[in-house]
C-alpha positions as CSV (number, residue, x, y, z in Angstrom):
1,X,0.0,0.0,0.0
2,X,1.5,3.3,-1.1
3,X,2.2,5.8,1.6
4,X,0.1,9.0,1.4
5,X,2.2,12.1,0.7
6,X,2.8,14.2,3.8
7,X,0.5,17.1,4.0
8,X,2.3,20.5,3.7
9,X,2.0,22.6,6.8
10,X,0.9,26.0,5.8
11,X,2.8,29.1,7.0
12,X,1.7,32.7,6.9
13,X,3.9,33.2,3.8
14,X,1.7,30.6,2.0
15,X,-1.5,32.5,2.7
16,X,-0.9,35.1,0.0
17,X,-3.1,37.8,1.3
18,X,-2.5,37.0,5.0
19,X,-1.8,40.7,5.9
20,X,-5.1,41.6,4.4
21,X,-6.9,38.9,6.4
22,X,-5.0,39.8,9.6
23,X,-6.2,43.4,9.1
24,X,-9.8,42.2,8.6
25,X,-9.6,40.1,11.7
26,X,-8.2,43.0,13.7
27,X,-10.9,45.4,12.4
28,X,-13.6,43.0,13.5
29,X,-12.1,42.2,16.9
30,X,-9.7,44.9,17.7
31,X,-7.2,42.2,18.6
32,X,-3.7,43.1,17.3
33,X,-2.1,40.2,15.4
34,X,1.3,40.1,17.2
35,X,3.9,37.4,16.3
36,X,2.7,35.1,19.1
37,X,-0.9,35.5,18.0
38,X,0.1,35.0,14.4
39,X,1.6,31.6,15.3
40,X,-1.6,30.6,17.3
41,X,-3.7,31.7,14.3
42,X,-1.6,29.7,11.9
43,X,-1.9,26.5,14.0
44,X,-5.7,27.0,14.2
45,X,-6.0,27.6,10.4
46,X,-3.9,24.5,9.7
47,X,-6.0,22.3,11.9
48,X,-9.4,23.6,10.8
49,X,-8.5,23.5,7.1
50,X,-7.4,19.9,7.4
51,X,-10.5,18.9,9.4
52,X,-12.8,20.5,6.8
53,X,-10.8,19.3,3.8
54,X,-10.5,22.9,2.6
55,X,-7.2,23.5,0.6
56,X,-7.7,27.2,0.0
57,X,-7.1,29.7,2.8
58,X,-9.0,32.5,1.0
59,X,-12.1,30.2,0.7
60,X,-11.9,29.3,4.4
61,X,-11.5,32.8,5.6
62,X,-14.3,34.1,3.4
63,X,-16.6,31.6,5.1
64,X,-15.3,32.4,8.6
65,X,-15.7,36.1,8.2
66,X,-19.2,35.8,6.7
67,X,-21.6,37.2,9.4
68,X,-24.4,34.6,8.8
69,X,-22.6,31.5,7.5
70,X,-19.4,31.6,9.5
71,X,-20.5,32.2,13.1
72,X,-19.1,28.9,14.5
73,X,-15.9,29.1,12.6
74,X,-15.5,32.8,13.5
75,X,-15.9,31.9,17.2
76,X,-13.1,29.3,17.0
77,X,-10.9,31.7,15.1
78,X,-11.3,34.3,17.7
79,X,-10.6,31.8,20.5
80,X,-7.3,30.9,18.9
81,X,-6.1,34.5,19.4
82,X,-7.1,34.8,23.1
83,X,-5.4,33.6,26.3
84,X,-8.2,32.4,28.6
85,X,-6.0,31.4,31.5
86,X,-7.6,32.9,34.7
87,X,-8.5,32.1,38.2
88,X,-10.6,33.3,41.1
89,X,-9.4,36.4,43.0
90,X,-6.6,36.8,40.5
91,X,-5.3,40.2,41.6
92,X,-5.8,40.5,45.3
93,X,-5.1,44.3,45.6
94,X,-7.8,45.0,43.1
95,X,-10.3,42.7,44.9
96,X,-9.5,44.3,48.2
97,X,-10.1,47.7,46.6
98,X,-13.4,46.6,45.3
99,X,-14.5,45.5,48.8
100,X,-13.5,48.9,50.3
101,X,-15.1,50.8,47.4
102,X,-18.4,49.0,47.7
103,X,-18.6,49.6,51.4
104,X,-17.9,53.3,50.9
105,X,-20.3,53.7,48.0
106,X,-23.4,52.0,49.5
107,X,-23.0,54.0,52.7
108,X,-23.4,57.3,50.9
109,X,-26.8,59.0,51.5
110,X,-27.4,59.4,47.7
111,X,-27.0,55.7,47.0
112,X,-30.3,53.8,46.8
113,X,-29.1,50.6,44.9
114,X,-29.0,48.1,43.5
115,X,-25.3,48.2,42.6
116,X,-24.3,47.3,39.1
117,X,-20.9,45.9,38.1
118,X,-19.6,45.1,34.6
119,X,-16.9,42.4,34.3
120,X,-15.4,43.1,30.9
121,X,-13.4,40.4,29.2
122,X,-14.6,37.9,31.8
123,X,-13.3,34.8,30.0
124,X,-14.7,31.6,31.7
125,X,-16.3,33.5,34.5
126,X,-13.9,33.3,37.4
127,X,-13.5,37.1,37.5
128,X,-17.3,37.8,37.5
129,X,-18.0,35.3,40.2
130,X,-15.1,36.7,42.3
131,X,-16.6,40.1,42.0
132,X,-20.1,38.8,43.0
133,X,-18.6,37.1,46.1
134,X,-16.7,40.3,47.0
135,X,-19.7,42.6,46.6
136,X,-22.0,40.3,48.5
137,X,-19.5,40.0,51.4
138,X,-18.9,43.7,51.5
139,X,-22.6,44.5,51.7
140,X,-23.2,42.0,54.4
141,X,-20.2,43.2,56.4
142,X,-21.8,46.7,56.6
143,X,-25.2,45.3,57.5
144,X,-26.9,46.0,54.1
145,X,-29.1,43.6,52.2
146,X,-27.2,42.4,49.1
147,X,-28.8,44.2,46.2
148,X,-26.5,44.0,43.2
149,X,-26.1,42.5,39.7
150,X,-23.0,41.5,37.8
151,X,-22.8,41.5,34.0
152,X,-20.0,39.4,32.5
153,X,-19.1,39.9,28.9
154,X,-16.5,38.2,26.6
155,X,-16.0,37.9,22.8
156,X,-15.5,34.1,23.1
157,X,-18.7,32.0,22.8
158,X,-16.8,29.0,24.3
159,X,-15.7,31.0,27.3
160,X,-19.2,32.3,28.0
161,X,-20.6,28.8,27.7
162,X,-18.2,27.6,30.5
163,X,-19.0,30.8,32.6
164,X,-22.7,30.1,32.6
165,X,-22.1,26.5,33.7
166,X,-20.0,27.8,36.6
167,X,-18.1,24.5,37.1
168,X,-14.3,24.7,37.9
169,X,-11.5,22.5,38.7
170,X,-9.7,22.7,42.1
171,X,-6.6,24.2,40.3
172,X,-8.6,27.3,39.6
173,X,-9.6,27.8,43.2
174,X,-6.3,28.2,45.0
175,X,-7.2,31.7,46.1
176,X,-10.7,30.8,47.3
177,X,-10.7,30.8,51.1
178,X,-12.4,28.0,53.1
179,X,-15.5,30.1,54.1
180,X,-16.0,31.3,50.5
181,X,-15.7,27.7,49.3
182,X,-18.3,26.6,51.8
183,X,-20.7,29.5,51.2
184,X,-20.6,29.9,47.5
185,X,-19.6,26.5,45.9
186,X,-20.9,22.9,45.8
187,X,-18.5,20.0,45.2
188,X,-19.9,18.2,42.1
189,X,-17.2,15.6,41.4
190,X,-13.6,14.8,42.0
191,X,-11.7,18.1,42.1
192,X,-14.8,19.8,40.6
193,X,-16.7,22.7,42.1
194,X,-19.8,24.5,41.0
195,X,-20.9,28.0,41.9
196,X,-24.1,27.8,44.0
197,X,-27.3,28.7,42.1
198,X,-28.0,31.7,44.4
199,X,-24.8,33.4,43.3
200,X,-25.1,32.3,39.6
201,X,-28.4,34.1,39.5
202,X,-26.7,37.3,40.4
203,X,-24.5,37.1,37.3
204,X,-25.6,37.6,33.7
205,X,-23.1,36.4,31.0
206,X,-23.2,37.7,27.4
207,X,-21.1,37.1,24.3
208,X,-20.1,40.6,23.4
209,X,-17.6,42.5,21.3
210,X,-16.8,45.8,22.9
211,X,-16.2,47.4,19.5
212,X,-19.7,46.6,18.2
213,X,-22.0,45.7,21.2
214,X,-25.5,47.1,21.1
215,X,-27.0,45.1,23.9
216,X,-29.7,46.9,25.9
217,X,-27.9,45.8,29.1
218,X,-24.9,47.9,28.1
219,X,-27.1,51.0,28.1
220,X,-27.4,50.7,31.8
221,X,-25.2,53.0,33.8
222,X,-22.6,51.0,35.8
223,X,-21.3,51.8,39.3
224,X,-18.2,49.7,38.7
225,X,-16.5,48.6,35.4
226,X,-13.8,46.0,36.0
227,X,-11.7,45.6,32.9
228,X,-8.3,43.9,33.6
229,X,-6.0,42.0,31.3
230,X,-8.2,42.8,28.2
231,X,-6.8,46.0,26.8
232,X,-3.4,44.3,26.3
233,X,-4.9,42.8,23.1
234,X,-5.4,46.2,21.5
235,X,-3.1,48.8,20.0
236,X,-2.4,51.7,22.4
237,X,-4.6,54.2,20.4
238,X,-7.5,51.7,20.4
239,X,-7.1,51.3,24.2
240,X,-7.8,55.0,24.7
241,X,-10.8,54.8,22.4
242,X,-12.2,51.9,24.3
243,X,-11.7,53.6,27.7
244,X,-13.4,56.7,26.5
245,X,-16.3,54.5,25.4
246,X,-16.4,52.7,28.8
247,X,-16.6,55.9,30.9
248,X,-19.7,56.8,29.0
249,X,-21.3,53.7,30.7
250,X,-20.3,54.9,34.2
251,X,-22.6,56.3,36.8
252,X,-21.5,59.9,37.8
253,X,-19.9,58.4,40.9
254,X,-18.8,55.2,39.2
255,X,-15.3,53.7,39.1
256,X,-13.3,52.2,36.2
257,X,-10.7,49.6,37.1
258,X,-8.0,48.5,34.6
259,X,-5.0,46.3,34.7
260,X,-1.7,47.8,35.8
261,X,0.2,49.5,33.0
262,X,-2.6,49.1,30.4
263,X,-2.9,52.8,29.9
264,X,0.7,53.9,30.8
265,X,0.4,57.5,32.0
266,X,-2.6,58.5,30.0
267,X,-5.7,59.6,32.0
268,X,-9.2,60.1,30.4
269,X,-10.3,63.7,30.4
270,X,-12.3,64.6,33.5
271,X,-11.1,61.6,35.5
272,X,-8.3,61.0,38.0
273,X,-6.6,58.0,39.4
274,X,-7.7,57.1,42.9
275,X,-6.6,54.6,45.6
276,X,-3.2,52.9,46.0
277,X,-0.7,52.8,43.1
278,X,-0.8,49.0,43.3
279,X,-4.0,49.2,41.3
280,X,-5.3,51.3,38.4
281,X,-8.7,52.8,39.2
282,X,-10.3,56.0,37.9
283,X,-13.2,58.2,39.1
284,X,-14.6,61.5,38.0
285,X,-12.7,64.5,39.4
286,X,-15.9,66.1,40.7
287,X,-16.8,62.9,42.5
288,X,-13.4,62.8,44.2
289,X,-13.7,66.5,45.3
290,X,-17.2,65.8,46.7
291,X,-15.9,62.8,48.6
292,X,-13.1,64.9,50.1
293,X,-15.5,67.7,51.1
294,X,-17.6,65.2,53.0
């Protein structure tokens, strides 16, 4: 029996119009195709074209980029560009700040609730659930009935599917303390834990592209927007554009939290950094001045 000829592994130089396709993908997602993402994209394209028996890169990408026909392929292509590694309570200084900020905010006379939080680029949900646990604990600690909602959004359909299930391996929960594990999780298998239904009901997960989202939920003014480790995917000028878009979703006394270094020294107009330098949080200048006057 004759041996089948080895299949040629495609490289970006074989794609002809790859730079055009990369620009089209970046325009749709905002994700900059850096060398490491180019390698990940190439591996994904090789695998999918072999699985589908599609020899022509242009034919495949035409299908994937088609809004109606290529939804599933597009989702997989986007996933190939994203690093979805995350865990609960990933950046403790930020989580501690959220707790303090919630207590201070809900104790203000002008606040009537409920508190709304947006977890942007929430991946598989650990961040959104961490925020839900933190907000509920903070409200109970100051003797207030927990009245809040969390919206978690991500461009990855696969990530949002896992987030809605709320099932995680023990390796993801290294930073979850014993009381939180007892109060907010059920063990559902060997080394598997599921977020309790009561907490899952506090969190709404949506597949969303920050560049194009028109969801009615996004028209709601948010008290806290938590956007960490997402802006790194975008070019610097696009990061500023996104931040300016986000602050339009903030309540007048709201807070925007980003990952350290994601904006360098740039500060959105009318806003100022607040809190310790170990985190990157912004509030309106007039809100800071009112707080200091009180």
